[in-house]
C-alpha positions in Angstrom: 257.5 -45.4 225.8 256.8 -42.5 223.3 255.8 -38.5 224.5 254.3 -35.9 222.7 256.6 -33.0 223.0 253.4 -30.6 221.0 252.8 -28.7 224.2 256.2 -28.5 225.5 257.4 -27.4 222.4 254.1 -24.6 221.4 254.1 -23.1 225.4 256.8 -20.5 226.8 258.2 -21.5 230.2 256.4 -24.6 230.3 257.9 -27.4 232.8 256.2 -30.4 232.8 257.6 -33.7 235.2 256.6 -36.9 234.6 257.5 -40.9 235.8 257.2 -42.4 232.9 258.1 -46.7 232.9 261.7 -47.8 231.2 260.1 -50.4 228.9 263.2 -51.9 227.3 263.7 -55.9 228.1 267.6 -56.1 226.9 270.0 -54.1 224.8 273.1 -55.2 222.8 276.2 -55.5 224.6 279.2 -56.2 222.4 277.6 -58.6 220.2 275.5 -60.2 222.8 272.1 -59.5 224.6 272.3 -58.1 227.9 269.2 -58.9 230.1 267.6 -56.0 232.1 267.1 -57.8 235.1 265.9 -54.6 237.3 264.5 -51.0 236.5 262.8 -47.7 238.1 260.6 -45.5 236.2 262.3 -42.7 234.6 261.9 -39.4 235.6 261.9 -36.6 233.5 261.9 -32.7 233.4 260.3 -31.2 230.4 261.4 -27.7 229.8 260.1 -25.0 226.9 263.2 -22.6 226.2 261.4 -20.9 223.2 259.8 -21.5 219.8 260.3 -24.9 219.2 263.2 -25.4 221.6 262.8 -28.1 225.0 265.3 -29.1 227.5 264.6 -32.7 228.8 266.4 -34.2 231.7 265.9 -37.6 232.8 267.4 -39.9 235.7 266.6 -43.6 236.0 268.4 -46.9 237.2 268.2 -50.1 235.7 270.5 -53.6 236.4 272.0 -55.5 233.8 272.7 -59.5 233.8 276.4 -59.2 232.2 279.0 -61.6 231.6 282.2 -61.4 233.9 285.2 -60.2 231.3 287.8 -63.1 232.5 285.6 -65.9 233.9 282.5 -65.7 232.1 280.9 -65.9 235.1 277.5 -64.0 235.1 277.5 -60.9 237.1 274.5 -57.9 236.8 276.0 -54.5 236.9 274.0 -51.4 238.1 273.2 -48.7 236.0 272.5 -45.0 237.3 271.9 -42.5 234.5 271.3 -39.0 233.7 270.4 -38.4 230.4 269.7 -34.5 229.0 269.4 -33.5 225.8 268.2 -30.0 224.2 265.7 -30.6 221.5 266.5 -27.7 218.8 263.9 -26.0 216.6 263.7 -28.3 213.3 265.1 -25.5 210.6 268.0 -24.9 212.3 271.3 -25.4 211.0 273.6 -28.0 212.2 271.6 -29.2 214.8 272.4 -32.7 215.6 270.2 -35.7 214.1 268.1 -37.6 217.3 267.4 -41.0 216.9 264.6 -40.8 219.6 263.3 -38.2 218.3 260.6 -38.7 215.5 258.7 -34.6 214.7 257.1 -34.1 218.1 257.1 -37.6 219.5 260.2 -38.7 222.2 261.0 -42.4 222.2 262.2 -42.1 226.2 263.3 -46.0 226.2 265.7 -44.6 223.4 266.7 -41.7 225.4 267.8 -43.8 228.1 269.3 -46.4 226.1 271.8 -43.9 224.0 273.0 -42.7 227.1 273.5 -46.4 228.6 275.4 -47.0 225.3 277.9 -44.2 226.0 278.3 -45.1 229.8 278.6 -48.8 229.6 282.5 -50.6 230.4 284.1 -52.8 228.1 284.8 -54.8 230.3 282.7 -55.5 234.0 284.8 -58.0 236.3 282.6 -60.4 238.9 285.5 -59.5 241.5 288.4 -57.0 241.2 290.8 -60.2 241.6 288.7 -62.7 239.1 291.4 -65.2 238.1 289.8 -65.8 235.1 289.8 -69.4 232.8 292.6 -71.5 232.0 294.2 -70.5 228.6 294.6 -74.8 228.2 291.4 -76.6 229.2 289.1 -73.6 230.1 288.4 -74.1 233.9 287.5 -71.1 235.8 290.3 -70.5 238.2 288.1 -68.7 240.9 286.6 -72.0 242.0 290.2 -73.7 242.0 293.4 -74.7 240.0 293.8 -77.5 237.1 296.7 -79.3 236.2 297.7 -77.4 233.2 301.0 -76.5 232.0 301.0 -72.9 231.3 304.6 -72.0 230.8 304.9 -69.3 228.4 308.0 -69.4 227.1 309.6 -65.3 226.0 309.4 -65.0 222.5 312.6 -63.3 222.3 314.0 -66.3 223.6 313.0 -69.0 220.8 316.5 -69.2 218.9 318.3 -69.7 222.0 315.7 -72.5 223.2 315.6 -73.6 219.2 319.9 -74.0 219.8 319.8 -75.4 222.7 317.1 -78.2 221.9 319.1 -79.2 218.9 322.7 -79.7 220.7 321.8 -81.1 224.1 322.8 -84.4 224.6 320.7 -87.4 224.9 321.0 -89.2 228.8 
């Protein structure tokens, strides 16, 4: 959803409150597409802060379908965001380039998703005590154990193990 900021940037002390739909359907999450499964409209407060300057604050929440970082089971992760930004005068030096502002057009989805990418955790777990997958067969260990030998020798002991195997007597 795009909003025209012409009025808010040109009228001194103007404050507007809007509620607009959040239209994004999915986001990129560490190389995968994560579907947005539930969402609330974006509540925006637009405030003029002088000639060609505005302060914008938003509030929304939505649910993403992500994969558990240990067992890969789908997990719904709820996000509550309150992004905010100051839009500077176009001629101001050192002003940051905002990907969701083009002239007087403001992309609400881009504004929310920028904050979403900053707030997303690197790993989401289905539960704190998730056991993950077996390193040998790939079975989900939350559903039961497997019969795989998962013994991993200490790499510092490999030389001793080599000497032992070379010198052990056959019985």
